[in-house]
C-alpha positions, 0 to 999 in steps of 0.5 A, spaced: 441 203 013 436 207 017 438 213 021 435 213 028 431 219 030 434 223 036 429 224 042 427 231 043 424 234 049 418 239 048 413 243 052 407 248 051 407 255 054 401 252 058 397 246 059 392 243 064 392 236 066 385 234 069 387 227 070 393 223 070 394 218 064 399 213 062 405 215 058 404 214 050 410 210 046 414 215 042 421 217 040 419 224 043 419 225 051 413 229 053 413 230 061 406 232 061 402 226 059 396 228 063 394 234 059 387 236 057 388 243 054 394 245 051 396 253 050 401 255 045 403 262 043 407 260 036 413 265 034 414 266 027 419 260 027 415 255 031 408 256 028 408 251 022 411 246 027 406 248 033 400 247 028 403 241 024 407 236 027 407 238 034 399 238 034 400 231 031 404 229 037 399 232 042 393 228 039 397 221 041 396 223 048 389 220 051 387 225 055 388 231 050 382 234 048 383 242 046 388 246 043 389 253 043 394 257 038 394 264 041 397 270 036 402 274 039 400 280 035 392 280 034 386 278 038 386 271 035 386 264 037 386 258 033 381 253 037 381 246 036 377 241 040 376 233 040 369 231 039 366 225 043 367 221 036 374 222 036 374 227 030 377 234 031 373 241 030 377 247 028 375 255 029 378 261 029 376 266 034 377 274 033 376 280 036 372 282 042 368 275 044 369 270 049 371 263 047 368 257 051 373 252 053 369 245 053 375 241 056 375 245 062 368 248 062 370 255 062 369 261 058 375 265 056 374 273 054 379 275 049 380 282 052 384 278 058 388 275 053 
């Protein structure tokens, strides 16, 4: 006998929807289906989930293009960007620098984070 998975609601700390898209079919309830850029500030208890399963669920959103995991205690951002070939590029940005947010055409100064 298979157990039914419980539906869960989750939201990121911040997200930006550039255009609305239809929702995806999932056992999860995602109220921001038009998200283009998602920003998470993981805690020690959520870090593995945010980096793993949650990121995979976000990838199921048609409009999703960019994911930031912002460190709570360092000037450090884990930056994931979807390419035009639908593959993902990941970088870690640290220190006194800027980060180009390709999905929204903006540069983020890490000094302001």
